[in-house]
N, C-alpha and C positions, 0 to 999 in steps of 0.2 A: 244312600244314607249320608246325612250331613256330617262333616268332619267335626269332631268335638275337640275343643281346645283344652289342654291340660294346664292347670294352675299350680300343680304340685311339683313341677320340674321333672316328672317322670319321662321315660323314653317313649317317643311317638311310635316307634316300631313295635315295642313291647305292648303298648296300649292297643294299637290297631290289631295285633295278633290276638289279644284277649277278646276283642269285640267280635272278631270273625271266627274264633275257635269254637269247637263243640264243647259241651260241658266237660267231657273227659279230658279234652286237650287243655281246657282252662285249669282244671285241677292239677294236671301234670306240670304246667308252667308255674302255678302257684307253689306247688311242692318243691319245684326246683329253686324258686326264689327263697323259700324258707330254709332249704338245705344250705344255700349259699350264706345266708345270715348266720346259721348255726356254725358253719365252718369258720367264718370270719371271727365270730365270738370266741370259738375255741383257740384260734390262732392268737388273738389278742391277749388271751389269758395264759399263754404258754411261751416258753423260749422257742423262737422259730427262726427259720432261714428260708429264703426264697430260692427255688431251684427250677430247672426246666425238665419236663418229661414229655416226650413225643411232641415237642414244639409247643407245649402248653405250660403256662406258668402254674406251678403248684407251690404250696407252702408246706415245708416239712416240719412236723412237730417232733423236736429232738427228744422230748421226754419219753414218748412211747414209740418213736420211730415209725409213725404212720404218716401218710401224705393226704392232704386235703386239697381238692382242686379249687382254685380261685380263678374264675374265668376272666374277670375284668382286670386288665393290667393296671389301671389307675388305682383300683382298690388294693391290689397286691403291693404296689409301690408305697401307698399310704401306710400299709401295715408295717412294712420294713422301716419306713421313716419313723413311725411311732416307736418301734422297738428300739431303734438307735437312740432316739431322744430319751427313752426310759433308762437306757444303759447308764450305770453310774461308774464314772472313771475312778471313783474312790475304791481302794481295796479294803475290804472289811477287816477290822481288827487292828488294835493299836500295835505299833511297832516296838521292838526292843532296841533301845539306844546303844550304839557301839561303845565299848569301854573307853577308847581314846577320846571320843567326842564327849562322853560324860565327864571325864577328868578335866578336859579343857573348859567345858561349860561351868563346872563347879568352881574352877579357878577364876573365871571371869565374873561369876555371880557374887562370890564372897559369902560370908555367913549371914543367915537370917533371911535370905531372899526366897521368894516363892519358887518352887521347883518348875522345870520346863513343862509347858503344855503341849501335848501332842496335837497337831493340827490335822494332818491327813497323810495317807499313803496313796500315791497316784501312779498309774501306769504311764510311762513316758510315751508320747506320741511322736510321729515323724517330724512335725513342726517344732516340737520342743528341742530337737537336736540340730536344727538347721542353723548354720553359722550366720547366714545373712539376716536371720530374724533375731537371734540372740535373746530369747526370752523363755521363761517357764511360767505357764499359766497355773494358777491354783484353782481347783474346781469351784464353781460359783456356789455349790452347796455349803462351802466352808466360810462364806462371807460373814454369816452371823457369828461364827466362832472367833474369827479374826477381829471383828469390830468390837467384840467384848474384851479384847486384849490391847487394843490401840487407844491412845488418848485422842481427844478431839483435835488437837493440833497435828498429830500424826496422820489422822484421817484426812485432814485438810491438805497437808503436804502430798500425801499419796495421790490426791486427785488433781494436783497441778499438772497441766498439760502443756506440751510444747517446749522447744529448746530455749526459748527466750527466758523461761523461768527456771533454768537449770540450777541456779543457786538455791532454789526452793525445793528441789527434789529430795525425797526422803531416802537417805542412805542408811542401810542397816548392816550390822556386823553379822557374818555368817561363819559358822563352824562346820567343817565337813566331817565325814566319817573317820578320817585319819587324825583329827584334832587340829587341822590347819585352819587358819583364820584369814578371812578376806572380806571385802565389802561388796554389796550388791545394791542396786537401785530397786526400791520397792514402790510400785505404783498401783493405782486403781484405774483401769481403763473403763470409762463410763460407757463407751460404745458397745462393750461386750459384757459389762457388769461383772468384771473379774479382776481380782488382784493378780499381779504379775511381777516376777523378778526379771530385771532387764540388765542391759549393758555388759556386765562382766560375767554373765551366765555362760557365754561361749568358752571362756577360759576354764570354767568348772567342767563343762562337757569334755573339753580336750584333756584336761588333767586326769579324769577318771575314765576316759574313752566310753562315755555313756552312749548306749544304743537304744533305738526304738524298742519298746516292749519291756524295758527294765522298770523297776519300781523305785520311785523316789519317796523318801520318808521325811517329813517336815515337823519340826518342833519350834515352838516360840518361847522366848524367855527374855529377861532383862538383866543387864550386867549390874555391877555394883554402883554405877552412876545412873541407873534406871533407864539406860538407853535400850531401844528396841533391838533385839538380836534374834537370829534363827539358827537352828541346827538342821543341816540338810545332809542326808545319807542316800546313796544310790547303790543298787545291786541288781544282778540279773534276775 
């Protein structure tokens, strides 16, 4: 029998098996493929984790504690990658501002100013506390919220790249959870499409002994001179 060429990118091995198989065998193979599709769909619609069982990759559905076999390793890895991509680093729910921070911010703002805007709660990652990196990423999901609070000039300065333009860097005032005030560089990294606090962030990490897995809470406000400021609190 002449070898048939596939145009749909399917497996030659699977295709030849279907050609040579009996009707009952064909039905079994098709049923197996359908079962795999259903398993993958169930996994994509649930909180899942990849595990190993009898040297086979399986996906564990945490919601109902069942396991579904995913035989293809590439498919399993794609599922896990999609899940990680879907995970939102933002912690749901607005934070409660610490009293000392609130008092300091009210003093900086003066009367008649717009109250602070809560930006995000984020779980600290390992890279956020690395001294050699000295930066804190703000989740990209918050970009629209921040840009609604920044002026056109502040957005331009935040996007200035490189040390040659250091005089153009956007420096913002930061109030910590204890009411302390310091400065941070505030930038937008176009390569990652994220806003980031840099330069003096390591001093903040050292001061509060910030650890991976902690929660950082961020507010944005303007002082009595209409300068951009942030309130940043951390806790386990």
